[in-house]
N, CA, C and O atoms as a DFTB+ gen file, in Angstrom:
452 C
 N C O
     1  1       0.844      -1.186       0.000
     2  2       0.000       0.000       0.000
     3  2       0.884       1.243       0.000
     4  3       1.767       1.390       0.846
     5  1       0.645       2.111      -0.930
     6  2       1.532       3.259      -1.122
     7  2       1.504       4.258       0.021
     8  3       2.464       5.010       0.187
     9  1       0.438       4.295       0.820
    10  2       0.364       5.266       1.905
    11  2       0.752       4.669       3.260
    12  3       0.697       5.365       4.274
    13  1       1.139       3.401       3.290
    14  2       1.504       2.733       4.544
    15  2       3.011       2.860       4.779
    16  3       3.809       2.405       3.960
    17  1       3.393       3.472       5.884
    18  2       4.818       3.695       6.174
    19  2       5.588       2.380       6.265
    20  3       6.728       2.311       5.805
    21  1       4.994       1.332       6.847
    22  2       5.715       0.069       6.974
    23  2       5.849      -0.627       5.626
    24  3       6.868      -1.269       5.373
    25  1       4.849      -0.517       4.755
    26  2       4.978      -1.053       3.403
    27  2       6.082      -0.319       2.640
    28  3       6.838      -0.926       1.881
    29  1       6.161       0.979       2.851
    30  2       7.189       1.774       2.174
    31  2       8.584       1.447       2.702
    32  3       9.547       1.440       1.935
    33  1       8.705       1.174       4.007
    34  2      10.000       0.730       4.555
    35  2      10.363      -0.623       3.957
    36  3      11.503      -0.830       3.541
    37  1       9.405      -1.545       3.909
    38  2       9.655      -2.882       3.356
    39  2      10.065      -2.811       1.890
    40  3      10.858      -3.631       1.428
    41  1       9.529      -1.834       1.152
    42  2       9.864      -1.669      -0.261
    43  2      11.170      -0.918      -0.471
    44  3      11.622      -0.787      -1.609
    45  1      11.787      -0.422       0.598
    46  2      13.028       0.328       0.481
    47  2      12.834       1.780       0.096
    48  3      13.800       2.459      -0.254
    49  1      11.606       2.271       0.154
    50  2      11.309       3.655      -0.220
    51  2      11.568       4.642       0.911
    52  3      11.789       5.829       0.670
    53  1      11.539       4.146       2.150
    54  2      11.768       4.982       3.325
    55  2      12.935       4.370       4.088
    56  3      12.922       3.170       4.361
    57  1      13.938       5.162       4.436
    58  2      15.092       4.597       5.138
    59  2      14.737       4.136       6.550
    60  3      13.904       4.733       7.231
    61  1      15.389       3.066       6.962
    62  2      15.232       2.530       8.313
    63  2      16.479       1.727       8.635
    64  3      17.191       1.281       7.736
    65  1      16.738       1.546       9.923
    66  2      17.846       0.701      10.353
    67  2      17.334      -0.747      10.345
    68  3      16.719      -1.209      11.306
    69  1      17.603      -1.444       9.244
    70  2      17.108      -2.804       9.028
    71  2      17.977      -3.780       9.820
    72  3      19.203      -3.777       9.700
    73  1      17.326      -4.612      10.627
    74  2      18.027      -5.608      11.432
    75  2      17.806      -7.025      10.927
    76  3      18.561      -7.936      11.265
    77  1      16.769      -7.207      10.117
    78  2      16.470      -8.512       9.532
    79  2      15.600      -8.291       8.302
    80  3      14.737      -7.414       8.281
    81  1      15.843      -9.104       7.281
    82  2      15.023      -9.032       6.082
    83  2      15.013     -10.395       5.409
    84  3      16.070     -10.963       5.134
    85  1      13.820     -10.920       5.143
    86  2      13.698     -12.142       4.344
    87  2      12.468     -11.980       3.455
    88  3      11.907     -10.888       3.370
    89  1      12.048     -13.042       2.802
    90  2      10.949     -12.932       1.840
    91  2       9.605     -12.591       2.495
    92  3       8.718     -12.056       1.829
    93  1       9.444     -12.887       3.764
    94  2       8.155     -12.690       4.419
    95  2       8.146     -11.590       5.478
    96  3       7.096     -11.016       5.769
    97  1       9.311     -11.297       6.054
    98  2       9.380     -10.429       7.238
    99  2      10.522      -9.434       7.108
   100  3      11.577      -9.739       6.551
   101  1      10.288      -8.243       7.634
   102  2      11.360      -7.254       7.763
   103  2      11.324      -6.742       9.203
   104  3      10.250      -6.584       9.783
   105  1      12.493      -6.487       9.772
   106  2      12.574      -5.969      11.140
   107  2      13.516      -4.767      11.142
   108  3      14.564      -4.776      10.497
   109  1      13.121      -3.744      11.875
   110  2      13.908      -2.515      11.907
   111  2      13.765      -1.838      13.261
   112  3      12.805      -2.074      13.994
   113  1      14.730      -0.998      13.577
   114  2      14.723      -0.267      14.842
   115  2      13.582       0.734      14.860
   116  3      13.328       1.424      13.873
   117  1      12.894       0.805      16.001
   118  2      11.820       1.778      16.186
   119  2      12.444       3.167      16.310
   120  3      13.439       3.339      17.015
   121  1      11.867       4.154      15.631
   122  2      12.415       5.517      15.686
   123  2      12.069       6.234      16.992
   124  3      12.642       7.280      17.296
   125  1      11.128       5.672      17.769
   126  2      10.766       6.223      19.076
   127  2      10.854       5.101      20.105
   128  3       9.831       4.647      20.619
   129  1      12.076       4.651      20.409
   130  2      12.228       3.464      21.262
   131  2      11.688       3.666      22.676
   132  3      11.837       4.727      23.282
   133  1      11.058       2.607      23.173
   134  2      10.504       2.595      24.526
   135  2      11.350       1.749      25.476
   136  3      11.003       1.587      26.645
   137  1      12.449       1.216      24.974
   138  2      13.396       0.418      25.757
   139  2      14.741       0.518      25.046
   140  3      14.791       0.934      23.888
   141  1      15.842       0.142      25.719
   142  2      17.140       0.203      25.058
   143  2      17.177      -0.560      23.726
   144  3      17.830      -0.128      22.777
   145  1      16.477      -1.685      23.665
   146  2      16.277      -2.398      22.403
   147  2      14.795      -2.340      22.084
   148  3      13.964      -2.805      22.864
   149  1      14.468      -1.769      20.935
   150  2      13.072      -1.698      20.501
   151  2      13.054      -1.890      18.988
   152  3      13.408      -0.996      18.220
   153  1      12.631      -3.081      18.592
   154  2      12.619      -3.468      17.183
   155  2      11.187      -3.725      16.763
   156  3      10.411      -4.317      17.513
   157  1      10.832      -3.281      15.565
   158  2       9.532      -3.591      14.980
   159  2       9.716      -4.733      13.994
   160  3      10.570      -4.667      13.110
   161  1       8.917      -5.773      14.146
   162  2       8.969      -6.949      13.281
   163  2       7.653      -6.967      12.504
   164  3       6.573      -7.056      13.090
   165  1       7.759      -6.881      11.174
   166  2       6.627      -6.569      10.315
   167  2       6.534      -7.575       9.170
   168  3       7.553      -7.901       8.560
   169  1       5.331      -8.075       8.863
   170  2       5.206      -8.890       7.661
   171  2       5.305      -7.994       6.426
   172  3       4.833      -6.858       6.443
   173  1       5.910      -8.499       5.371
   174  2       5.964      -7.717       4.131
   175  2       4.572      -7.537       3.539
   176  3       4.267      -6.483       2.980
   177  1       3.731      -8.551       3.658
   178  2       2.352      -8.448       3.177
   179  2       1.581      -7.517       4.108
   180  3       1.730      -7.578       5.328
   181  1       0.769      -6.669       3.526
   182  2       0.020      -5.714       4.343
   183  2      -1.202      -6.387       4.965
   184  3      -2.073      -6.912       4.271
   185  1      -1.234      -6.353       6.286
   186  2      -2.408      -6.726       7.066
   187  2      -2.605      -5.581       8.045
   188  3      -1.661      -5.184       8.729
   189  1      -3.803      -5.051       8.122
   190  2      -4.057      -3.882       8.958
   191  2      -3.730      -4.139      10.419
   192  3      -3.167      -3.275      11.093
   193  1      -4.083      -5.338      10.919
   194  2      -3.823      -5.666      12.319
   195  2      -3.826      -7.177      12.479
   196  3      -4.107      -7.906      11.528
   197  1      -3.519      -7.642      13.664
   198  2      -3.583      -9.071      13.963
   199  2      -4.981      -9.614      13.696
   200  3      -5.128     -10.735      13.209
   201  1      -5.991      -8.841      14.006
   202  2      -7.379      -9.273      13.804
   203  2      -7.719      -9.459      12.331
   204  3      -8.683     -10.151      12.006
   205  1      -6.947      -8.856      11.442
   206  2      -7.245      -8.915      10.012
   207  2      -6.436      -9.955       9.244
   208  3      -6.576     -10.053       8.025
   209  1      -5.603     -10.727       9.914
   210  2      -4.830     -11.768       9.227
   211  2      -5.759     -12.953       8.982
   212  3      -6.331     -13.492       9.929
   213  1      -5.918     -13.367       7.723
   214  2      -6.818     -14.487       7.449
   215  2      -6.289     -15.799       8.035
   216  3      -5.076     -15.982       8.137
   217  1      -7.188     -16.716       8.421
   218  2      -6.774     -17.985       9.034
   219  2      -5.746     -18.768       8.216
   220  3      -4.931     -19.480       8.802
   221  1      -5.754     -18.665       6.920
   222  2      -4.813     -19.395       6.081
   223  2      -3.381     -18.885       6.140
   224  3      -2.487     -19.479       5.537
   225  1      -3.157     -17.798       6.857
   226  2      -1.820     -17.222       6.927
   227  2      -1.184     -17.390       8.303
   228  3      -0.390     -16.552       8.730
   229  1      -1.528     -18.458       8.988
   230  2      -0.952     -18.718      10.305
   231  2       0.567     -18.866      10.255
   232  3       1.249     -18.554      11.231
   233  1       1.100     -19.337       9.138
   234  2       2.557     -19.482       9.010
   235  2       3.249     -18.124       9.101
   236  3       4.359     -18.027       9.622
   237  1       2.604     -17.089       8.601
   238  2       3.165     -15.734       8.701
   239  2       3.287     -15.320      10.160
   240  3       4.292     -14.737      10.567
   241  1       2.255     -15.624      10.947
   242  2       2.294     -15.267      12.368
   243  2       3.416     -16.017      13.074
   244  3       4.109     -15.450      13.918
   245  1       3.594     -17.279      12.734
   246  2       4.696     -18.052      13.312
   247  2       6.044     -17.494      12.911
   248  3       6.966     -17.451      13.726
   249  1       6.168     -17.068      11.672
   250  2       7.441     -16.499      11.194
   251  2       7.754     -15.196      11.919
   252  3       8.918     -14.920      12.209
   253  1       6.735     -14.389      12.218
   254  2       6.957     -13.151      12.963
   255  2       7.512     -13.446      14.354
   256  3       8.468     -12.805      14.790
   257  1       6.917     -14.415      15.052
   258  2       7.397     -14.769      16.391
   259  2       8.785     -15.386      16.343
   260  3       9.628     -15.093      17.191
   261  1       9.026     -16.241      15.352
   262  2      10.355     -16.851      15.219
   263  2      11.412     -15.776      14.965
   264  3      12.529     -15.867      15.475
   265  1      11.063     -14.772      14.187
   266  2      12.000     -13.676      13.924
   267  2      12.311     -12.918      15.218
   268  3      13.458     -12.536      15.450
   269  1      11.303     -12.701      16.053
   270  2      11.538     -12.053      17.352
   271  2      12.517     -12.877      18.176
   272  3      13.458     -12.330      18.752
   273  1      12.303     -14.183      18.235
   274  2      13.189     -15.061      19.003
   275  2      14.620     -15.005      18.465
   276  3      15.574     -14.907      19.237
   277  1      14.765     -15.066      17.148
   278  2      16.092     -15.032      16.528
   279  2      16.790     -13.700      16.786
   280  3      17.975     -13.671      17.119
   281  1      16.064     -12.610      16.634
   282  2      16.658     -11.292      16.876
   283  2      17.043     -11.107      18.335
   284  3      18.081     -10.516      18.631
   285  1      16.222     -11.605      19.247
   286  2      16.549     -11.494      20.679
   287  2      17.884     -12.165      20.957
   288  3      18.685     -11.642      21.732
   289  1      18.139     -13.309      20.341
   290  2      19.412     -14.009      20.531
   291  2      20.561     -13.209      19.919
   292  3      21.606     -13.035      20.546
   293  1      20.365     -12.725      18.701
   294  2      21.409     -11.958      18.011
   295  2      21.726     -10.671      18.762
   296  3      22.885     -10.259      18.826
   297  1      20.717     -10.042      19.322
   298  2      20.887      -8.764      20.014
   299  2      21.317      -8.931      21.467
   300  3      21.501      -7.946      22.182
   301  1      21.477     -10.180      21.900
   302  2      22.001     -10.438      23.239
   303  2      21.029     -10.180      24.370
   304  3      21.442      -9.791      25.463
   305  1      19.759     -10.386      24.132
   306  2      18.761     -10.141      25.175
   307  2      18.636     -11.377      26.078
   308  3      17.569     -11.982      26.182
   309  1      19.739     -11.731      26.719
   310  2      19.814     -12.940      27.530
   311  2      18.973     -12.877      28.798
   312  3      18.516     -13.914      29.280
   313  1      18.758     -11.689      29.349
   314  2      17.995     -11.540      30.580
   315  2      16.488     -11.589      30.368
   316  3      15.723     -11.614      31.332
   317  1      16.067     -11.604      29.128
   318  2      14.650     -11.646      28.800
   319  2      14.251     -10.499      27.897
   320  3      15.017      -9.565      27.661
   321  1      13.054     -10.596      27.410
   322  2      12.520      -9.584      26.506
   323  2      11.014      -9.699      26.483
   324  3      10.445     -10.652      27.014
   325  1      10.373      -8.726      25.869
   326  2       8.919      -8.717      25.734
   327  2       8.569      -8.558      24.266
   328  3       9.215      -7.803      23.539
   329  1       7.534      -9.280      23.836
   330  2       6.979      -9.132      22.490
   331  2       5.548      -8.641      22.659
   332  3       4.751      -9.261      23.362
   333  1       5.226      -7.524      22.011
   334  2       3.921      -6.887      22.149
   335  2       3.284      -6.740      20.769
   336  3       3.943      -6.367      19.798
   337  1       1.980      -7.043      20.707
   338  2       1.198      -6.794      19.495
   339  2       0.008      -5.933      19.898
   340  3      -0.907      -6.412      20.568
   341  1       0.015      -4.683      19.500
   342  2      -1.111      -3.791      19.750
   343  2      -2.103      -3.973      18.596
   344  3      -1.717      -3.953      17.428
   345  1      -3.380      -4.149      18.935
   346  2      -4.399      -4.383      17.910
   347  2      -5.556      -3.415      18.115
   348  3      -6.218      -3.430      19.153
   349  1      -5.790      -2.578      17.116
   350  2      -6.884      -1.613      17.163
   351  2      -6.568      -0.419      18.043
   352  3      -5.595      -0.412      18.797
   353  1      -7.412       0.584      17.926
   354  2      -7.201       1.839      18.664
   355  2      -7.184       1.615      20.173
   356  3      -6.321       2.156      20.864
   357  1      -8.114       0.833      20.691
   358  2      -8.150       0.599      22.131
   359  2      -6.958      -0.220      22.603
   360  3      -6.590      -0.158      23.776
   361  1      -6.355      -0.984      21.708
   362  2      -5.166      -1.763      22.046
   363  2      -3.880      -0.969      21.913
   364  3      -2.802      -1.492      22.198
   365  1      -3.971       0.281      21.486
   366  2      -2.797       1.136      21.368
   367  2      -2.116       1.110      20.011
   368  3      -1.017       1.647      19.874
   369  1      -2.735       0.501      18.998
   370  2      -2.121       0.446      17.667
   371  2      -2.197       1.808      17.022
   372  3      -3.273       2.399      16.930
   373  1      -1.034       2.321      16.564
   374  2      -0.988       3.648      15.947
   375  2      -0.638       3.598      14.461
   376  3      -0.869       4.571      13.743
   377  1      -0.086       2.485      13.993
   378  2       0.197       2.306      12.567
   379  2      -0.650       1.128      12.092
   380  3      -0.591       0.041      12.667
   381  1      -1.431       1.349      11.048
   382  2      -2.366       0.330      10.565
   383  2      -1.681      -0.683       9.652
   384  3      -2.046      -0.845       8.487
   385  1      -0.690      -1.352      10.207
   386  2       0.000      -2.466       9.552
   387  2       0.446      -3.365      10.700
   388  3       1.122      -2.903      11.620
   389  1       0.076      -4.639      10.657
   390  2       0.461      -5.566      11.708
   391  2       1.949      -5.450      12.000
   392  3       2.763      -5.457      11.076
   393  1       2.311      -5.343      13.262
   394  2       3.716      -5.317      13.650
   395  2       3.856      -5.774      15.089
   396  3       2.978      -5.553      15.923
   397  1       4.974      -6.414      15.356
   398  2       5.309      -6.862      16.700
   399  2       6.421      -5.976      17.221
   400  3       7.351      -5.642      16.487
   401  1       6.330      -5.594      18.483
   402  2       7.375      -4.836      19.149
   403  2       8.234      -5.828      19.930
   404  3       7.718      -6.559      20.775
   405  1       9.516      -5.859      19.659
   406  2      10.478      -6.633      20.442
   407  2      11.187      -5.630      21.346
   408  3      11.915      -4.758      20.870
   409  1      10.969      -5.760      22.650
   410  2      11.505      -4.811      23.630
   411  2      12.431      -5.540      24.590
   412  3      12.099      -6.627      25.063
   413  1      13.574      -4.963      24.880
   414  2      14.496      -5.567      25.827
   415  2      15.591      -4.608      26.237
   416  3      15.579      -3.429      25.885
   417  1      16.537      -5.141      26.989
   418  2      17.649      -4.335      27.441
   419  2      17.433      -3.696      28.798
   420  3      18.301      -2.975      29.291
   421  1      16.281      -3.955      29.408
   422  2      15.972      -3.478      30.764
   423  2      14.883      -4.370      31.321
   424  3      14.231      -5.108      30.583
   425  1      14.690      -4.300      32.628
   426  2      13.607      -5.044      33.261
   427  2      12.272      -4.418      32.868
   428  3      12.142      -3.195      32.841
   429  1      11.300      -5.239      32.568
   430  2       9.967      -4.784      32.202
   431  2       9.067      -4.805      33.437
   432  3       9.215      -5.669      34.301
   433  1       8.151      -3.872      33.516
   434  2       7.220      -3.845      34.650
   435  2       5.879      -4.439      34.233
   436  3       5.616      -4.646      33.048
   437  1       5.040      -4.708      35.227
   438  2       3.723      -5.252      34.979
   439  2       2.736      -4.605      35.928
   440  3       3.091      -4.451      37.097
   441  1       1.583      -4.226      35.558
   442  2       1.009      -4.403      34.234
   443  2       1.580      -3.402      33.244
   444  3       2.012      -2.319      33.639
   445  1       1.589      -3.754      31.948
   446  2       2.215      -2.904      30.956
   447  2       1.383      -1.679      30.586
   448  3       1.958      -0.688      30.138
   449  1       0.087      -1.695      30.747
   450  2      -0.735      -0.580      30.288
   451  2      -1.546      -0.058      31.369
   452  3      -2.307       0.889      31.169
């Protein structure tokens, strides 16, 4: 989608600090980090939110989580990390493209919201 910032990053039209890229997923540093490590893990295919991913694309969801796990290891998040998926306005989603937040590098508190 030409007006989606994450689609434009995935297409190479908007610069980003890319940390992972494959045929299905791209991951890049968040420009407004909420932790010392804050990476956005995004499917290349446009899905507005987690709620909008069709049932036949469960492999994409698994690939997103696997990418978070792989990046956490590469980035040295040995003490732990958090993976967050905000869905819809009430869930705190601000960009209408499914994305996972990989947060680490400090202790996380609970409850998160």
